[in-house]
TILUMNU-484230 format. One record per residue (C-alpha): x, y, z; residue in one letter. Coordinates in Angstrom, 2 decimals, decimal comma. Layout:
+---------+---------+---------+----+
!       u !       v !       w ! aa !
+---------+---------+---------+----+
!       X !       Y !       Z !  A !
...
+---------+---------+---------+----+
# end
This chain:
+---------+---------+---------+----+
!       u !       v !       w ! aa !
+---------+---------+---------+----+
!   -6,04 !   17,10 !    0,16 !  X !
!   -6,02 !   21,24 !    0,60 !  X !
!   -2,48 !   22,17 !   -1,00 !  X !
!   -2,77 !   26,03 !    1,09 !  X !
!   -2,33 !   25,10 !    5,00 !  X !
!   -6,05 !   24,92 !    5,21 !  X !
!   -7,57 !   22,46 !    7,16 !  X !
!   -9,97 !   20,08 !    5,15 !  X !
!  -12,95 !   19,15 !    8,05 !  X !
!  -13,73 !   15,72 !    8,61 !  X !
!  -16,93 !   14,34 !   10,31 !  X !
!  -15,13 !   11,69 !   13,26 !  X !
!  -17,19 !    8,92 !   14,45 !  X !
!  -16,48 !    7,40 !   17,77 !  X !
!  -17,62 !    3,45 !   17,23 !  X !
!  -17,68 !    2,31 !   20,59 !  X !
!  -15,00 !   -0,94 !   19,87 !  X !
!  -11,54 !    1,63 !   19,72 !  X !
!  -12,91 !    3,03 !   16,34 !  X !
!  -12,88 !    6,20 !   14,39 !  X !
!  -15,04 !    6,33 !   11,29 !  X !
!  -14,28 !    9,42 !    9,58 !  X !
!  -17,77 !    8,90 !    7,52 !  X !
!  -16,60 !   12,46 !    5,03 !  X !
!  -13,88 !    9,77 !    3,24 !  X !
!  -15,93 !    6,56 !    3,89 !  X !
!  -12,30 !    6,28 !    5,88 !  X !
!  -12,15 !    4,05 !    9,04 !  X !
!   -9,11 !    4,77 !   11,81 !  X !
!   -7,94 !    2,83 !   14,84 !  X !
!   -8,07 !    4,43 !   18,24 !  X !
!   -4,85 !    3,92 !   19,53 !  X !
!   -1,90 !    3,24 !   18,09 !  X !
!    0,34 !    0,67 !   18,48 !  X !
!    3,58 !    2,18 !   19,47 !  X !
!    6,92 !    3,19 !   17,25 !  X !
!    7,71 !    0,83 !   13,69 !  X !
!   10,13 !    0,31 !   10,87 !  X !
!    8,28 !    1,10 !    7,45 !  X !
!    8,10 !   -2,97 !    6,90 !  X !
!    7,07 !   -3,51 !   11,00 !  X !
!    4,40 !   -0,58 !   10,81 !  X !
!    2,86 !   -2,23 !    7,17 !  X !
!    3,07 !   -6,19 !    9,06 !  X !
!    1,19 !   -4,82 !   12,30 !  X !
!   -1,91 !   -2,83 !    9,82 !  X !
!   -1,84 !   -6,56 !    8,24 !  X !
!   -1,80 !   -8,25 !   10,90 !  X !
!   -4,69 !   -5,86 !   13,28 !  X !
!   -8,22 !   -7,60 !   13,53 !  X !
!   -9,69 !   -4,92 !   14,91 !  X !
!  -13,50 !   -3,28 !   15,85 !  X !
!  -15,45 !   -5,56 !   13,16 !  X !
!  -12,34 !   -4,74 !    9,67 !  X !
!   -9,63 !   -6,72 !    9,58 !  X !
!   -8,65 !   -5,49 !    6,06 !  X !
!   -6,58 !   -2,96 !    7,87 !  X !
!   -3,78 !   -1,40 !    5,63 !  X !
!   -1,51 !    0,90 !    6,27 !  X !
!   -2,10 !    4,86 !    4,72 !  X !
!   -1,09 !    6,20 !    1,63 !  X !
!   -0,05 !   10,26 !    2,82 !  X !
!   -2,74 !   12,13 !    1,09 !  X !
!   -5,00 !    9,73 !    3,64 !  X !
!   -2,85 !   11,02 !    6,61 !  X !
!   -2,84 !   14,67 !    5,90 !  X !
!   -6,80 !   14,44 !    6,24 !  X !
!   -6,74 !   13,50 !    9,93 !  X !
!   -4,45 !   16,72 !   10,03 !  X !
!   -6,16 !   19,94 !   11,73 !  X !
!   -3,84 !   22,34 !   11,27 !  X !
!   -6,46 !   25,26 !   13,91 !  X !
!   -4,41 !   22,42 !   16,19 !  X !
!   -0,23 !   21,32 !   17,56 !  X !
!    1,10 !   19,00 !   20,18 !  X !
!   -0,57 !   17,38 !   18,91 !  X !
!   -2,19 !   18,61 !   14,62 !  X !
!   -5,72 !   16,44 !   15,24 !  X !
!   -8,09 !   16,09 !   17,28 !  X !
!   -7,00 !   13,65 !   19,83 !  X !
!  -10,60 !   13,87 !   21,84 !  X !
!  -10,60 !   11,10 !   19,36 !  X !
!   -7,39 !   10,13 !   19,18 !  X !
!   -6,07 !    9,50 !   22,76 !  X !
!   -3,09 !    8,80 !   23,39 !  X !
!   -1,67 !   10,20 !   20,04 !  X !
!    2,64 !   10,70 !   20,59 !  X !
!    3,38 !   13,98 !   18,69 !  X !
!    5,88 !   12,25 !   16,62 !  X !
!    6,07 !   10,71 !   12,81 !  X !
!    3,60 !    8,02 !   11,59 !  X !
!    4,55 !    6,61 !    8,48 !  X !
!    2,16 !    6,38 !    5,49 !  X !
!    1,79 !    3,13 !    2,41 !  X !
!    4,12 !    6,32 !    0,30 !  X !
!    6,83 !    5,35 !   -1,12 !  X !
!    9,23 !    8,06 !   -1,42 !  X !
!    9,76 !    8,87 !   -5,60 !  X !
!   13,48 !    9,33 !   -5,33 !  X !
!   14,20 !    6,83 !   -3,99 !  X !
!   12,02 !    3,57 !   -2,45 !  X !
!   14,59 !    2,68 !    0,36 !  X !
!   12,95 !    5,77 !    1,59 !  X !
!    8,66 !    6,01 !    3,07 !  X !
!    7,36 !    9,47 !    3,48 !  X !
!    6,01 !    9,93 !    7,47 !  X !
!    3,96 !   12,46 !    9,33 !  X !
!    4,66 !   14,30 !   12,40 !  X !
!    2,12 !   14,79 !   14,45 !  X !
!    3,81 !   17,46 !   16,30 !  X !
!    2,79 !   20,13 !   13,97 !  X !
!    1,12 !   18,69 !   11,52 !  X !
!    4,23 !   18,52 !    9,20 !  X !
!    5,25 !   15,66 !    6,19 !  X !
!    8,90 !   14,53 !    5,80 !  X !
!   10,75 !   11,42 !    4,97 !  X !
!   13,48 !    8,78 !    5,77 !  X !
!   14,62 !    5,32 !    5,56 !  X !
!   12,19 !    2,66 !    5,47 !  X !
!   14,33 !    0,02 !    8,10 !  X !
+---------+---------+---------+----+
# end
């Protein structure tokens, strides 16, 4: 993850099975999103997901979500050609807020910034 505000370019590949692979970092992403969820429901959703050829899905970390962020774009701040239907809202990460374990970090793809909120 870059800390200087510059976009870290990744090489995204549409696998043709509703998944996108980032060949630069070896991550596979669901092409579409599962809708608004609480933090716990988002974790459960990922763990129950059987999509493409993968069965070991999990909620991404904040660092992994930042890899998708493209600061040359806004509303959404990522390549919507690869992620159609992306909502301009916050997406939970698995990263708990260190100072308060009842909160977790999320990334807002409207502008590509992060914040934290109650897990409920």
